[in-house]
GUZA-425817 format. One line per field, with one value per residue: x, y, z of N, C-alpha, C in turn; residue in one letter. Coordinates in steps of 0.02 Angstrom, whole numbers. Example, Ala and Ser with C-alpha at 12.3 -4.5 7.8 and 13.67 -1.06 7.14 Angstrom:
BEGIN
nxx: 660, 642
nyy: -284, -112
nzz: 390, 354
caxx: 615, 684
cayy: -225, -53
cazz: 390, 357
cxx: 660, 645
cyy: -165, 2
czz: 390, 394
r: A, S
//
This chain:
BEGIN
nxx: -114, -171, -189, -51, -17, 97, 182, 281, 370, 431, 430, 438, 541, 581, 548, 381, 241, 69, -100, -260, -433, -508, -434, -331, -162, -36, 114, 234, 375, 541, 574, 686, 721, 782, 683, 696, 744, 636, 541, 607, 604, 465, 437, 504, 422, 308, 242, 198, 112, 13, -39, -95, -185, -276, -328, -394, -490, -560, -618, -702, -789, -852, -919, -1008, -1091, -1226, -1293, -1252, -1218, -1107, -1096, -1017, -910, -966, -1041, -1196, -1336, -1426, -1596, -1733, -1893, -2072, -2197, -2337, -2330, -2214, -2107, -2091, -1948, -1773, -1717, -1621, -1586, -1514, -1415, -1463, -1509, -1645, -1741, -1881, -2006, -2142, -2275, -2223, -2152, -2139, -2004, -1842, -1767, -1628, -1608, -1671, -1589, -1466, -1499, -1520, -1391, -1314, -1373, -1343, -1204, -1185, -1235, -1135, -1010, -1017, -1038, -926, -820, -826, -798, -668, -601, -607, -529, -407, -386, -426, -520, -655, -736, -850, -942, -972, -1059, -1037, -1059, -924, -817, -680, -619, -599, -605, -584, -504, -526, -444, -520, -557, -657, -728, -746, -826, -836, -984, -986, -894, -958, -965, -853, -748, -759, -631, -562, -637, -615, -479, -482, -552, -463, -353, -402, -434, -306, -255, -301, -207, -87, -71, -31, 69, 178, 319, 289, 151, 115, 168, 83, -39, -4, -1, -134, -184, -103, -93, -103, -37, -71, -209, -210, -149, -247, -353, -289, -278, -404, -412, -451, -428, -357, -379
nyy: 429, 599, 694, 795, 967, 1067, 1220, 1345, 1490, 1655, 1722, 1631, 1569, 1451, 1272, 1230, 1145, 1131, 1096, 1111, 1151, 1065, 956, 955, 943, 1059, 1111, 1230, 1315, 1390, 1473, 1429, 1307, 1142, 1013, 880, 895, 954, 851, 753, 812, 816, 680, 646, 699, 624, 550, 652, 718, 619, 603, 729, 741, 646, 708, 817, 749, 689, 801, 840, 733, 751, 871, 828, 750, 771, 746, 627, 452, 326, 152, 6, 57, 110, 253, 327, 425, 517, 513, 588, 541, 552, 466, 362, 290, 223, 93, 79, 136, 105, 95, 35, 77, 62, 201, 265, 296, 280, 352, 324, 387, 374, 270, 193, 175, 319, 417, 484, 533, 518, 434, 320, 291, 267, 153, 63, 60, 9, -119, -173, -173, -263, -381, -411, -402, -487, -628, -632, -614, -730, -821, -783, -800, -937, -978, -926, -999, -957, -916, -825, -741, -658, -546, -378, -233, -60, 120, 217, 355, 362, 241, 103, -30, -156, -269, -360, -420, -523, -585, -523, -454, -298, -193, -47, 6, 97, 62, 8, 97, 81, -6, -186, -248, -161, -169, -304, -300, -235, -328, -439, -381, -363, -495, -550, -500, -587, -683, -614, -495, -358, -240, -295, -355, -487, -485, -403, -481, -589, -528, -492, -614, -648, -533, -471, -342, -257, -141, -39, -33, -4, 123, 195, 197, 263, 390, 434, 472, 392, 256, 90, -47
nzz: -5146, -5166, -5320, -5363, -5371, -5451, -5430, -5491, -5438, -5441, -5326, -5223, -5094, -5047, -5053, -5033, -4960, -4968, -4915, -4973, -4926, -5002, -5014, -5103, -5151, -5151, -5218, -5202, -5269, -5288, -5442, -5521, -5473, -5487, -5558, -5513, -5384, -5321, -5331, -5256, -5130, -5106, -5104, -4988, -4895, -4892, -4791, -4705, -4792, -4818, -4689, -4662, -4766, -4727, -4614, -4671, -4747, -4643, -4581, -4684, -4686, -4563, -4586, -4679, -4607, -4573, -4689, -4744, -4711, -4661, -4689, -4656, -4730, -4845, -4914, -4884, -4936, -4821, -4785, -4713, -4656, -4634, -4650, -4692, -4804, -4820, -4752, -4573, -4483, -4522, -4686, -4823, -4987, -5139, -5156, -5048, -4879, -4785, -4655, -4571, -4469, -4450, -4397, -4295, -4128, -4017, -4052, -4102, -4260, -4254, -4144, -4191, -4300, -4235, -4162, -4265, -4322, -4215, -4199, -4324, -4319, -4214, -4270, -4358, -4288, -4172, -4217, -4301, -4213, -4137, -4240, -4283, -4163, -4149, -4258, -4217, -4106, -3980, -3835, -3758, -3618, -3623, -3732, -3780, -3843, -3854, -3851, -3858, -3816, -3825, -3856, -3970, -3943, -3814, -3697, -3554, -3403, -3360, -3473, -3547, -3686, -3768, -3884, -3986, -4054, -4155, -4247, -4353, -4455, -4531, -4654, -4670, -4657, -4575, -4458, -4431, -4400, -4275, -4200, -4206, -4143, -4011, -3977, -3978, -3863, -3770, -3760, -3755, -3645, -3671, -3765, -3831, -3931, -3959, -3952, -4063, -4165, -4161, -4196, -4327, -4393, -4417, -4473, -4592, -4643, -4538, -4493, -4581, -4558, -4423, -4426, -4494, -4400, -4294, -4342, -4325, -4197, -4093, -3974, -3946, -3836
caxx: -106, -207, -149, -12, -11, 162, 182, 345, 359, 491, 424, 453, 610, 596, 495, 328, 185, 7, -159, -318, -491, -536, -389, -282, -94, -4, 185, 262, 448, 575, 569, 742, 738, 778, 623, 711, 750, 568, 511, 641, 578, 396, 440, 526, 367, 249, 207, 163, 57, -40, -69, -136, -241, -324, -361, -440, -545, -598, -658, -754, -839, -890, -965, -1059, -1125, -1299, -1322, -1231, -1199, -1069, -1109, -966, -867, -1003, -1077, -1266, -1369, -1476, -1660, -1780, -1962, -2128, -2252, -2363, -2321, -2151, -2100, -2063, -1879, -1718, -1711, -1570, -1603, -1466, -1368, -1502, -1528, -1705, -1762, -1951, -2032, -2214, -2297, -2189, -2154, -2115, -1931, -1815, -1733, -1560, -1613, -1688, -1529, -1416, -1521, -1507, -1318, -1291, -1396, -1305, -1136, -1189, -1245, -1071, -954, -1023, -1020, -859, -773, -827, -765, -596, -575, -600, -471, -347, -381, -433, -589, -667, -791, -910, -931, -1024, -1050, -1055, -1036, -873, -788, -607, -593, -633, -614, -543, -505, -510, -407, -570, -571, -718, -714, -793, -815, -875, -1027, -973, -852, -1001, -955, -792, -743, -751, -561, -543, -670, -580, -416, -497, -569, -401, -314, -426, -426, -236, -242, -318, -145, -34, -105, 17, 82, 247, 334, 252, 82, 109, 182, 21, -86, 18, -17, -204, -197, -38, -95, -126, -7, -113, -273, -194, -138, -312, -390, -253, -293, -471, -404, -476, -377, -373, -355
cayy: 500, 642, 725, 852, 1024, 1101, 1290, 1380, 1561, 1695, 1747, 1578, 1566, 1381, 1227, 1226, 1101, 1151, 1057, 1155, 1121, 1014, 898, 960, 955, 1110, 1119, 1290, 1313, 1443, 1463, 1396, 1246, 1083, 973, 819, 914, 965, 785, 720, 841, 794, 609, 642, 723, 584, 533, 713, 731, 570, 617, 789, 727, 609, 757, 855, 704, 681, 862, 838, 684, 781, 921, 792, 704, 781, 726, 560, 406, 270, 86, -39, 92, 139, 313, 331, 489, 509, 545, 584, 537, 544, 448, 294, 258, 187, 53, 113, 119, 121, 52, 55, 61, 96, 247, 303, 268, 317, 344, 343, 385, 362, 201, 158, 209, 388, 422, 533, 503, 500, 375, 264, 275, 237, 85, 23, 51, -36, -186, -195, -187, -324, -439, -427, -409, -545, -691, -627, -623, -802, -856, -769, -831, -1009, -984, -910, -1045, -917, -911, -767, -751, -622, -493, -327, -175, 3, 180, 249, 415, 360, 174, 61, -96, -171, -337, -359, -477, -576, -608, -492, -411, -243, -158, 13, -9, 145, 29, -11, 145, 66, -67, -247, -263, -119, -199, -367, -284, -220, -392, -477, -346, -378, -567, -562, -483, -645, -720, -566, -436, -304, -223, -316, -381, -550, -467, -380, -538, -628, -489, -494, -680, -649, -473, -449, -270, -223, -75, 7, -27, 31, 193, 224, 210, 312, 457, 452, 498, 343, 208, 20, -72
cazz: -5132, -5213, -5373, -5337, -5416, -5442, -5451, -5483, -5428, -5428, -5257, -5175, -5071, -5030, -5073, -4983, -4975, -4935, -4932, -4965, -4894, -5046, -5013, -5157, -5128, -5193, -5204, -5232, -5265, -5326, -5515, -5553, -5437, -5530, -5545, -5475, -5314, -5297, -5324, -5201, -5068, -5098, -5084, -4918, -4853, -4908, -4729, -4683, -4839, -4806, -4624, -4665, -4811, -4686, -4571, -4713, -4763, -4582, -4573, -4736, -4664, -4508, -4614, -4717, -4562, -4572, -4753, -4763, -4658, -4688, -4661, -4682, -4777, -4902, -4894, -4908, -4923, -4769, -4800, -4657, -4681, -4588, -4694, -4687, -4869, -4817, -4690, -4515, -4467, -4568, -4745, -4870, -5057, -5183, -5122, -4999, -4814, -4767, -4586, -4568, -4401, -4448, -4392, -4241, -4062, -4017, -4046, -4149, -4317, -4234, -4100, -4234, -4339, -4189, -4146, -4326, -4330, -4163, -4216, -4382, -4294, -4173, -4313, -4390, -4242, -4127, -4250, -4328, -4158, -4123, -4296, -4281, -4102, -4163, -4303, -4179, -4050, -3919, -3811, -3714, -3571, -3646, -3782, -3776, -3886, -3823, -3886, -3816, -3847, -3829, -3873, -4019, -3914, -3755, -3672, -3483, -3377, -3352, -3541, -3572, -3743, -3778, -3947, -3999, -4111, -4208, -4297, -4410, -4509, -4569, -4694, -4630, -4642, -4517, -4400, -4417, -4365, -4205, -4168, -4200, -4092, -3943, -3965, -3965, -3792, -3729, -3753, -3737, -3616, -3676, -3835, -3842, -3998, -3965, -3966, -4132, -4208, -4162, -4237, -4397, -4422, -4438, -4512, -4618, -4658, -4476, -4485, -4620, -4523, -4361, -4442, -4512, -4339, -4253, -4368, -4301, -4129, -4044, -3953, -3936, -3772
cxx: -144, -160, -115, -6, 55, 157, 249, 331, 425, 490, 443, 527, 632, 538, 444, 272, 125, -50, -220, -377, -524, -492, -339, -214, -61, 68, 210, 338, 479, 581, 625, 763, 732, 718, 638, 720, 682, 534, 541, 615, 506, 394, 459, 472, 303, 208, 167, 103, -2, -77, -116, -193, -296, -362, -412, -502, -591, -644, -715, -809, -882, -941, -1021, -1105, -1201, -1332, -1307, -1215, -1163, -1086, -1061, -926, -901, -1045, -1146, -1293, -1425, -1539, -1706, -1851, -2011, -2190, -2272, -2354, -2256, -2147, -2070, -1991, -1830, -1717, -1658, -1589, -1555, -1416, -1402, -1516, -1586, -1726, -1834, -1980, -2105, -2230, -2264, -2194, -2125, -2040, -1907, -1780, -1663, -1560, -1627, -1627, -1477, -1434, -1507, -1432, -1290, -1311, -1357, -1234, -1135, -1195, -1181, -1018, -959, -1006, -949, -806, -769, -788, -689, -564, -563, -538, -406, -336, -386, -506, -595, -729, -855, -890, -988, -1007, -1076, -1036, -988, -840, -713, -579, -635, -645, -569, -552, -484, -472, -454, -593, -639, -699, -768, -775, -861, -919, -1019, -926, -892, -992, -898, -795, -733, -679, -535, -573, -634, -514, -429, -513, -506, -356, -336, -422, -354, -217, -261, -256, -88, -67, -56, 23, 155, 257, 296, 179, 73, 124, 120, -32, -69, 2, -87, -226, -130, -35, -115, -98, -47, -179, -265, -185, -203, -350, -356, -269, -363, -469, -430, -422, -404, -343, -303
cyy: 540, 669, 787, 905, 1060, 1172, 1322, 1455, 1596, 1723, 1695, 1577, 1495, 1338, 1221, 1181, 1124, 1106, 1100, 1116, 1066, 951, 898, 979, 1004, 1119, 1181, 1290, 1370, 1424, 1421, 1332, 1185, 1039, 911, 834, 925, 898, 748, 746, 817, 721, 602, 663, 683, 566, 592, 727, 684, 585, 677, 783, 691, 657, 798, 813, 694, 741, 864, 790, 712, 831, 888, 750, 710, 755, 653, 517, 347, 205, 37, -7, 122, 197, 315, 401, 476, 548, 534, 586, 529, 528, 375, 256, 216, 146, 95, 90, 139, 70, 80, 31, 99, 136, 285, 263, 310, 300, 370, 333, 364, 288, 161, 196, 279, 389, 477, 497, 479, 438, 313, 242, 242, 165, 38, 9, 3, -109, -215, -214, -253, -386, -459, -445, -471, -611, -690, -638, -697, -840, -846, -800, -905, -1021, -974, -957, -1010, -911, -852, -780, -718, -570, -443, -270, -112, 61, 216, 307, 409, 293, 140, -9, -105, -244, -335, -422, -536, -604, -583, -444, -358, -208, -98, 1, 41, 118, 11, 38, 125, 1, -128, -263, -221, -148, -264, -354, -272, -285, -434, -447, -366, -453, -584, -547, -541, -688, -675, -502, -377, -285, -237, -339, -446, -537, -448, -435, -581, -593, -496, -560, -680, -586, -445, -374, -229, -153, -21, 20, 10, 106, 229, 242, 262, 383, 480, 481, 451, 291, 137, -3, -125
czz: -5185, -5266, -5345, -5391, -5401, -5469, -5438, -5478, -5413, -5357, -5205, -5158, -5053, -5056, -5017, -5007, -4935, -4959, -4920, -4937, -4937, -5047, -5070, -5129, -5177, -5171, -5240, -5221, -5306, -5400, -5545, -5517, -5483, -5509, -5502, -5401, -5282, -5283, -5264, -5134, -5054, -5075, -5011, -4869, -4862, -4846, -4703, -4727, -4826, -4741, -4627, -4715, -4772, -4641, -4610, -4729, -4703, -4570, -4623, -4715, -4609, -4535, -4653, -4672, -4562, -4636, -4771, -4701, -4691, -4651, -4695, -4739, -4837, -4878, -4926, -4893, -4873, -4787, -4741, -4683, -4623, -4629, -4683, -4752, -4871, -4753, -4634, -4504, -4520, -4625, -4790, -4940, -5102, -5144, -5066, -4936, -4788, -4695, -4581, -4498, -4397, -4445, -4337, -4176, -4067, -4005, -4094, -4206, -4295, -4190, -4141, -4275, -4295, -4172, -4205, -4333, -4277, -4178, -4275, -4362, -4256, -4217, -4350, -4338, -4198, -4161, -4278, -4273, -4138, -4177, -4293, -4219, -4112, -4207, -4264, -4119, -3982, -3899, -3762, -3672, -3595, -3698, -3777, -3823, -3851, -3869, -3839, -3854, -3859, -3852, -3927, -3992, -3854, -3736, -3599, -3463, -3364, -3420, -3567, -3628, -3751, -3843, -3953, -4061, -4168, -4262, -4359, -4468, -4555, -4608, -4650, -4613, -4584, -4454, -4380, -4381, -4291, -4168, -4156, -4146, -4022, -3928, -3948, -3893, -3746, -3715, -3730, -3711, -3613, -3750, -3851, -3914, -4011, -3982, -4039, -4183, -4216, -4205, -4311, -4431, -4451, -4475, -4536, -4633, -4597, -4469, -4522, -4583, -4457, -4372, -4458, -4449, -4295, -4277, -4347, -4230, -4074, -4030, -3950, -3871, -3781
r: M, S, E, I, V, F, K, S, S, S, R, S, K, S, I, R, I, A, I, D, S, R, G, Q, V, V, V, S, Y, P, K, W, T, P, K, F, L, V, K, K, Y, V, D, S, Q, S, A, W, I, E, E, N, L, A, K, V, E, S, K, K, E, L, S, D, N, D, Q, F, V, S, V, F, G, K, K, Y, Q, K, V, L, A, N, T, L, D, L, P, Y, G, V, T, I, S, G, E, T, L, R, I, N, L, M, G, G, E, K, T, T, H, Q, Q, L, L, N, R, F, L, K, N, T, A, E, K, Y, I, V, P, R, T, H, A, L, G, K, V, M, G, L, S, F, A, S, I, S, L, R, Q, Q, K, T, R, W, G, S, C, S, S, Q, K, R, L, N, F, N, W, R, L, V, H, Y, L, P, K, I, I, D, Y, V, I, I, H, E, L, S, H, L, K, E, M, N, H, S, A, S, F, W, N, L, V, A, I, Y, D, P, E, Y, Q, L, H, R, G, F, L, K, R, S, G, M, A, L, G
//
């Protein structure tokens, strides 16, 4: 949780918690309120605080979208280039992700970046799904990657797995949770207790990873 700033005020009539645009948590309370009562109230609101901090962080990420791009959880500064002095395509060096259009086919920087991200996602997700499927003793008919607006992954009754290539923005442990989730549907085509018990065997921290993705507003099949 972020650092919390406590402010007592003679104007305050009750304990209030606010989160500013920078993600700072500010707790204001009546001047003569015992500190232990203030702390007790803040502790009782920890879930609310975490949820709204995540929303603030999400908005910050959206505003940074034109300048930065995340790959496997690491944020890189995006640099657009049009020069023959650099390799064509997307290259990563240090903290920089450079997209150079010069020297290749006619396209846009965004199209080139999306192609790179999808290919990168495929190189991780496809072999990782096969590996985890083998560990779990589960087999599937096919696997595909798409860009979807409402789902991170799905599993059909024909055992066809589908993953959103935008998962490439997140840490591998988050991606692994999605893979394990969909593989588990090969055995339990529901969200019953048996299903979640199976997920928990291969991802003991699935609840944390599930919560992270739920805050993004996307769903899992």
